[in-house]
Biopython code that builds the backbone (N, CA, C, O; Angstrom):
import numpy as np
from Bio.PDB.StructureBuilder import StructureBuilder

atoms = [
    (1, "MET", "N", (0.872, -1.459, 0.302)),
    (1, "MET", "CA", (-0.179, -0.209, 0.056)),
    (1, "MET", "C", (0.664, 1.117, -0.098)),
    (1, "MET", "O", (0.338, 1.957, -0.937)),
    (2, "ARG", "N", (1.972, 1.321, 0.894)),
    (2, "ARG", "CA", (2.990, 2.384, 0.582)),
    (2, "ARG", "C", (3.420, 2.639, -0.643)),
    (2, "ARG", "O", (3.559, 3.831, -0.921)),
    (3, "ASP", "N", (3.686, 1.798, -1.510)),
    (3, "ASP", "CA", (4.005, 2.017, -2.629)),
    (3, "ASP", "C", (2.897, 2.730, -3.737)),
    (3, "ASP", "O", (3.300, 3.556, -4.556)),
    (4, "ALA", "N", (1.937, 2.453, -3.691)),
    (4, "ALA", "CA", (0.930, 3.248, -3.933)),
    (4, "ALA", "C", (0.743, 4.261, -3.648)),
    (4, "ALA", "O", (0.292, 5.027, -4.499)),
    (5, "TRP", "N", (0.982, 4.680, -2.436)),
    (5, "TRP", "CA", (1.165, 6.278, -1.993)),
    (5, "TRP", "C", (2.432, 6.932, -2.642)),
    (5, "TRP", "O", (2.413, 8.132, -2.917)),
    (6, "PHE", "N", (3.634, 6.085, -2.914)),
    (6, "PHE", "CA", (4.695, 6.770, -3.184)),
    (6, "PHE", "C", (4.259, 7.251, -5.056)),
    (6, "PHE", "O", (4.031, 8.408, -5.408)),
    (7, "ALA", "N", (4.243, 6.231, -5.838)),
    (7, "ALA", "CA", (3.480, 6.190, -7.010)),
    (7, "ALA", "C", (2.404, 7.280, -6.905)),
    (7, "ALA", "O", (2.608, 8.173, -7.726)),
    (8, "GLY", "N", (1.478, 7.445, -6.250)),
    (8, "GLY", "CA", (0.417, 8.332, -6.430)),
    (8, "GLY", "C", (0.965, 9.813, -6.159)),
    (8, "GLY", "O", (0.446, 10.775, -6.726)),
    (9, "ALA", "N", (1.863, 9.933, -5.412)),
    (9, "ALA", "CA", (2.700, 11.407, -4.845)),
    (9, "ALA", "C", (3.912, 11.636, -6.000)),
    (9, "ALA", "O", (4.351, 12.786, -6.019)),
    (10, "GLY", "N", (4.383, 10.892, -6.763)),
    (10, "GLY", "CA", (4.852, 11.012, -7.722)),
    (10, "GLY", "C", (4.444, 11.533, -8.711)),
    (10, "GLY", "O", (5.015, 12.474, -9.263)),
    (11, "ILE", "N", (3.475, 11.048, -9.066)),
    (11, "ILE", "CA", (2.901, 11.452, -10.442)),
    (11, "ILE", "C", (1.950, 12.982, -10.233)),
    (11, "ILE", "O", (1.950, 13.796, -11.157)),
    (12, "VAL", "N", (1.192, 13.250, -8.988)),
    (12, "VAL", "CA", (0.786, 14.067, -8.522)),
    (12, "VAL", "C", (1.982, 15.414, -8.925)),
    (12, "VAL", "O", (1.814, 16.433, -9.595)),
    (13, "PHE", "N", (3.308, 14.848, -8.134)),
    (13, "PHE", "CA", (4.555, 16.047, -8.114)),
    (13, "PHE", "C", (4.550, 16.066, -9.453)),
    (13, "PHE", "O", (4.230, 17.191, -9.837)),
    (14, "GLY", "N", (4.828, 15.093, -10.618)),
    (14, "GLY", "CA", (5.375, 15.135, -12.137)),
    (14, "GLY", "C", (4.225, 16.324, -12.695)),
    (14, "GLY", "O", (4.315, 17.173, -13.581)),
    (15, "TRP", "N", (3.398, 16.057, -11.988)),
    (15, "TRP", "CA", (2.380, 17.092, -13.400)),
    (15, "TRP", "C", (2.110, 18.568, -12.291)),
    (15, "TRP", "O", (1.560, 19.529, -12.829)),
    (16, "LEU", "N", (2.436, 18.678, -11.048)),
    (16, "LEU", "CA", (2.700, 20.101, -10.440)),
    (16, "LEU", "C", (3.496, 20.614, -11.295)),
    (16, "LEU", "O", (3.159, 21.635, -11.894)),
    (17, "MET", "N", (5.096, 19.818, -11.594)),
    (17, "MET", "CA", (5.994, 20.165, -11.897)),
    (17, "MET", "C", (5.870, 20.457, -13.396)),
    (17, "MET", "O", (6.349, 21.547, -13.709)),
    (18, "SER", "N", (5.525, 19.990, -14.050)),
    (18, "SER", "CA", (5.312, 20.068, -15.574)),
    (18, "SER", "C", (4.331, 21.548, -15.760)),
    (18, "SER", "O", (4.683, 22.338, -16.636)),
    (19, "LYS", "N", (3.028, 21.892, -14.850)),
    (19, "LYS", "CA", (2.241, 23.208, -15.084)),
    (19, "LYS", "C", (3.188, 24.430, -14.189)),
    (19, "LYS", "O", (2.956, 25.619, -14.409)),
    (20, "ALA", "N", (4.192, 24.044, -13.240)),
    (20, "ALA", "CA", (5.122, 25.144, -12.920)),
    (20, "ALA", "C", (5.665, 25.610, -13.861)),
    (20, "ALA", "O", (5.455, 26.755, -14.262)),
    (21, "TRP", "N", (6.517, 24.743, -14.415)),
    (21, "TRP", "CA", (7.690, 24.773, -15.266)),
    (21, "TRP", "C", (7.271, 25.702, -16.412)),
    (21, "TRP", "O", (8.160, 26.439, -16.839)),
    (22, "SER", "N", (6.484, 25.757, -16.780)),
    (22, "SER", "CA", (6.384, 26.501, -17.858)),
    (22, "SER", "C", (5.769, 27.983, -17.554)),
    (22, "SER", "O", (5.180, 28.682, -18.377)),
    (23, "ASP", "N", (6.030, 28.301, -16.217)),
    (23, "ASP", "CA", (6.167, 29.968, -15.611)),
    (23, "ASP", "C", (7.051, 30.040, -15.269)),
    (23, "ASP", "O", (7.617, 29.193, -14.578)),
    (24, "PRO", "N", (7.640, 31.439, -15.756)),
    (24, "PRO", "CA", (8.645, 31.673, -15.246)),
    (24, "PRO", "C", (9.112, 32.026, -14.234)),
    (24, "PRO", "O", (10.308, 31.984, -13.945)),
    (25, "GLY", "N", (8.179, 32.439, -13.529)),
    (25, "GLY", "CA", (8.436, 33.343, -12.240)),
    (25, "GLY", "C", (8.207, 31.794, -11.187)),
    (25, "GLY", "O", (8.813, 31.597, -10.134)),
    (26, "CYS", "N", (7.362, 31.006, -11.708)),
    (26, "CYS", "CA", (7.227, 29.662, -10.796)),
    (26, "CYS", "C", (8.735, 28.911, -10.874)),
    (26, "CYS", "O", (9.200, 28.264, -9.936)),
    (27, "GLN", "N", (9.419, 29.119, -12.184)),
    (27, "GLN", "CA", (10.683, 28.421, -12.308)),
    (27, "GLN", "C", (11.668, 28.471, -11.197)),
    (27, "GLN", "O", (12.449, 27.618, -10.777)),
    (28, "ILE", "N", (11.410, 29.783, -10.805)),
    (28, "ILE", "CA", (12.368, 30.332, -9.727)),
    (28, "ILE", "C", (12.002, 30.153, -8.692)),
    (28, "ILE", "O", (12.960, 29.990, -7.937)),
    (29, "GLY", "N", (10.918, 30.077, -8.125)),
    (29, "GLY", "CA", (10.300, 29.482, -7.082)),
    (29, "GLY", "C", (10.533, 27.802, -6.849)),
    (29, "GLY", "O", (10.928, 27.329, -5.783)),
    (30, "MET", "N", (10.318, 27.277, -7.646)),
    (30, "MET", "CA", (10.481, 25.850, -7.598)),
    (30, "MET", "C", (12.008, 25.636, -7.711)),
    (30, "MET", "O", (12.482, 24.761, -6.985)),
    (31, "VAL", "N", (12.822, 26.306, -8.509)),
    (31, "VAL", "CA", (14.231, 26.044, -8.128)),
    (31, "VAL", "C", (14.835, 26.161, -6.299)),
    (31, "VAL", "O", (15.448, 25.439, -5.514)),
    (32, "ILE", "N", (14.149, 27.659, -6.299)),
    (32, "ILE", "CA", (14.316, 28.250, -4.680)),
    (32, "ILE", "C", (13.883, 27.194, -3.537)),
    (32, "ILE", "O", (14.521, 27.128, -2.486)),
    (33, "PHE", "N", (12.693, 26.319, -3.814)),
    (33, "PHE", "CA", (12.128, 25.172, -3.115)),
    (33, "PHE", "C", (12.671, 24.589, -3.017)),
    (33, "PHE", "O", (13.105, 24.443, -1.874)),
    (34, "LEU", "N", (13.243, 23.576, -4.239)),
    (34, "LEU", "CA", (13.553, 22.295, -4.101)),
    (34, "LEU", "C", (15.607, 22.631, -3.451)),
    (34, "LEU", "O", (16.112, 21.702, -2.822)),
    (35, "THR", "N", (16.276, 23.608, -3.643)),
    (35, "THR", "CA", (17.471, 23.908, -3.158)),
    (35, "THR", "C", (17.151, 23.982, -1.793)),
    (35, "THR", "O", (17.978, 23.483, -1.030)),
    (36, "THR", "N", (16.081, 24.520, -1.276)),
    (36, "THR", "CA", (16.146, 24.703, 0.072)),
    (36, "THR", "C", (15.898, 23.654, 0.871)),
    (36, "THR", "O", (16.237, 23.592, 2.052)),
    (37, "THR", "N", (15.244, 22.718, 0.193)),
    (37, "THR", "CA", (14.786, 21.263, 0.551)),
    (37, "THR", "C", (15.877, 20.423, 0.581)),
    (37, "THR", "O", (16.078, 19.843, 1.648)),
    (38, "ALA", "N", (16.437, 20.271, -0.103)),
    (38, "ALA", "CA", (18.102, 19.506, -0.348)),
    (38, "ALA", "C", (18.907, 20.175, 0.842)),
    (38, "ALA", "O", (19.576, 19.374, 1.495)),
    (39, "VAL", "N", (18.958, 21.439, 1.221)),
    (39, "VAL", "CA", (20.148, 21.680, 1.814)),
    (39, "VAL", "C", (19.314, 21.435, 3.415)),
    (39, "VAL", "O", (19.889, 20.521, 4.006)),
    (40, "LEU", "N", (18.398, 21.880, 4.059)),
    (40, "LEU", "CA", (17.451, 21.320, 5.035)),
    (40, "LEU", "C", (17.619, 19.724, 5.039)),
    (40, "LEU", "O", (17.940, 19.401, 6.183)),
    (41, "THR", "N", (17.543, 18.807, 4.358)),
    (41, "THR", "CA", (17.389, 17.937, 4.217)),
    (41, "THR", "C", (18.965, 17.103, 4.844)),
    (41, "THR", "O", (18.960, 16.256, 5.738)),
    (42, "LEU", "N", (20.276, 17.627, 4.082)),
    (42, "LEU", "CA", (21.152, 17.523, 4.463)),
    (42, "LEU", "C", (21.692, 17.564, 5.630)),
    (42, "LEU", "O", (22.422, 16.712, 6.137)),
    (43, "ALA", "N", (21.247, 18.809, 6.182)),
    (43, "ALA", "CA", (21.678, 19.680, 7.431)),
    (43, "ALA", "C", (21.044, 18.559, 8.727)),
    (43, "ALA", "O", (21.711, 18.286, 9.725)),
    (44, "PHE", "N", (19.696, 18.027, 8.475)),
    (44, "PHE", "CA", (19.010, 17.306, 8.971)),
    (44, "PHE", "C", (19.769, 15.892, 9.234)),
    (44, "PHE", "O", (19.877, 15.357, 10.338)),
    (45, "ALA", "N", (20.205, 15.462, 8.173)),
    (45, "ALA", "CA", (20.954, 14.048, 8.030)),
    (45, "ALA", "C", (22.109, 14.071, 9.132)),
    (45, "ALA", "O", (22.398, 13.273, 10.023)),
    (46, "LEU", "N", (22.659, 15.290, 8.733)),
    (46, "LEU", "CA", (24.246, 15.602, 9.531)),
    (46, "LEU", "C", (23.901, 15.618, 10.686)),
    (46, "LEU", "O", (24.461, 14.765, 11.374)),
    (47, "ALA", "N", (22.964, 16.457, 11.353)),
    (47, "ALA", "CA", (22.610, 16.248, 12.553)),
    (47, "ALA", "C", (22.485, 15.265, 13.184)),
    (47, "ALA", "O", (23.121, 15.213, 14.236)),
    (48, "VAL", "N", (21.508, 13.945, 12.750)),
    (48, "VAL", "CA", (21.453, 12.940, 13.405)),
    (48, "VAL", "C", (22.381, 11.926, 12.966)),
    (48, "VAL", "O", (22.517, 11.059, 13.829)),
    (49, "VAL", "N", (23.107, 11.720, 11.866)),
    (49, "VAL", "CA", (24.171, 11.144, 11.952)),
    (49, "VAL", "C", (25.448, 11.716, 13.028)),
    (49, "VAL", "O", (26.408, 10.961, 13.181)),
    (50, "GLY", "N", (25.440, 12.591, 13.508)),
    (50, "GLY", "CA", (26.545, 13.686, 14.006)),
    (50, "GLY", "C", (27.906, 13.441, 13.703)),
    (50, "GLY", "O", (28.750, 12.927, 14.436)),
    (51, "HIS", "N", (28.048, 13.919, 12.394)),
    (51, "HIS", "CA", (28.853, 14.277, 11.385)),
    (51, "HIS", "C", (30.068, 14.675, 12.330)),
    (51, "HIS", "O", (29.730, 15.752, 12.820)),
    (52, "GLY", "N", (31.225, 14.351, 12.784)),
    (52, "GLY", "CA", (32.518, 15.305, 12.809)),
    (52, "GLY", "C", (32.739, 14.710, 14.487)),
    (52, "GLY", "O", (33.867, 14.966, 14.908)),
    (53, "ARG", "N", (31.840, 13.971, 15.474)),
    (53, "ARG", "CA", (31.700, 13.830, 16.808)),
    (53, "ARG", "C", (33.056, 12.676, 16.891)),
    (53, "ARG", "O", (33.215, 12.007, 15.871)),
    (54, "GLY", "N", (33.870, 12.465, 17.871)),
    (54, "GLY", "CA", (34.811, 11.768, 17.767)),
    (54, "GLY", "C", (34.153, 10.308, 18.695)),
    (54, "GLY", "O", (33.253, 10.517, 19.508)),
    (55, "PRO", "N", (34.639, 8.994, 18.505)),
    (55, "PRO", "CA", (34.169, 8.106, 19.492)),
    (55, "PRO", "C", (34.221, 8.625, 21.079)),
    (55, "PRO", "O", (34.975, 9.441, 21.608)),
    (56, "GLN", "N", (33.040, 7.771, 21.675)),
    (56, "GLN", "CA", (32.964, 8.273, 23.032)),
    (56, "GLN", "C", (32.829, 6.720, 23.665)),
    (56, "GLN", "O", (32.255, 5.742, 23.186)),
    (57, "ALA", "N", (33.545, 6.859, 24.871)),
    (57, "ALA", "CA", (33.898, 5.647, 26.136)),
    (57, "ALA", "C", (32.372, 5.040, 26.289)),
    (57, "ALA", "O", (31.375, 5.672, 25.941)),
    (58, "PRO", "N", (32.351, 4.106, 26.695)),
    (58, "PRO", "CA", (30.706, 3.263, 27.198)),
    (58, "PRO", "C", (30.695, 4.274, 28.780)),
    (58, "PRO", "O", (31.640, 4.701, 29.444)),
    (59, "ASP", "N", (29.526, 4.370, 28.935)),
    (59, "ASP", "CA", (29.304, 4.939, 30.098)),
    (59, "ASP", "C", (29.304, 4.102, 31.378)),
    (59, "ASP", "O", (28.493, 3.182, 31.267)),
    (60, "ARG", "N", (29.832, 4.105, 32.361)),
    (60, "ARG", "CA", (29.711, 3.450, 33.225)),
    (60, "ARG", "C", (28.675, 3.039, 33.938)),
    (60, "ARG", "O", (28.301, 4.076, 34.485)),
    (61, "ASP", "N", (27.786, 1.957, 34.373)),
    (61, "ASP", "CA", (26.784, 1.804, 35.236)),
    (61, "ASP", "C", (27.115, 2.139, 36.726)),
    (61, "ASP", "O", (28.252, 1.842, 37.094)),
    (62, "GLU", "N", (26.234, 2.745, 37.671)),
    (62, "GLU", "CA", (26.635, 2.744, 38.808)),
    (62, "GLU", "C", (26.368, 1.580, 39.653)),
    (62, "GLU", "O", (27.065, 1.265, 40.618)),
    (63, "ASP", "N", (25.062, 0.795, 39.147)),
    (63, "ASP", "CA", (24.917, -0.275, 39.778)),
    (63, "ASP", "C", (26.455, -1.602, 39.799)),
    (63, "ASP", "O", (26.654, -2.478, 40.640)),
    (64, "ASP", "N", (27.099, -1.344, 38.841)),
    (64, "ASP", "CA", (28.647, -1.836, 38.757)),
    (64, "ASP", "C", (29.160, -1.516, 39.775)),
    (64, "ASP", "O", (29.618, -2.384, 40.517)),
    (65, "GLU", "N", (29.221, -0.298, 40.069)),
    (65, "GLU", "CA", (30.135, -0.016, 40.910)),
    (65, "GLU", "C", (30.200, -0.333, 42.442)),
    (65, "GLU", "O", (31.219, -0.572, 43.090)),
    (66, "ARG", "N", (28.885, -0.286, 42.898)),
    (66, "ARG", "CA", (27.934, -0.825, 44.075)),
    (66, "ARG", "C", (28.581, -2.291, 44.531)),
    (66, "ARG", "O", (29.051, -2.565, 45.635)),
    (67, "GLY", "N", (28.479, -3.071, 43.476)),
    (67, "GLY", "CA", (28.783, -4.173, 43.494)),
    (67, "GLY", "C", (30.350, -4.955, 43.937)),
    (67, "GLY", "O", (30.563, -6.146, 44.165)),
    (68, "GLN", "N", (31.257, -3.843, 43.951)),
    (68, "GLN", "CA", (32.474, -3.794, 43.560)),
    (68, "GLN", "C", (33.088, -3.626, 45.283)),
    (68, "GLN", "O", (34.296, -3.532, 45.502)),
]
sb = StructureBuilder()
sb.init_structure("model")
sb.init_model(0)
sb.init_chain("A")
sb.init_seg("    ")
for serial, (resi, resn, name, xyz) in enumerate(atoms, 1):
    if name == "N":
        sb.init_residue(resn, " ", resi, " ")
    sb.init_atom(name, np.array(xyz, "f"), 0.0, 1.0, " ", f" {name:<3s}", serial, name[0])
structure = sb.get_structure()
C-alpha cells in the first residue's frame, strides 16, 4: 500500500512540475524550494548522524560500582 502512495505522490508532483515549469516566475520559486529542501535535508541528516563527533567511551553503570 505504501508503494501506491509513493506512485501517486510522484504522479501528482510530476504533474505540478509540468504546470509550474511553463511559468518563468514559478521556475525560480521551484528552484529555490528544491534547493532549500535539499539543504535542510542534508543539515538534518548530518545532525542525526552526528558528523564530526569522535568516539565516546561507554557509560559506566552505577550499579557495577556498588557491587565491588
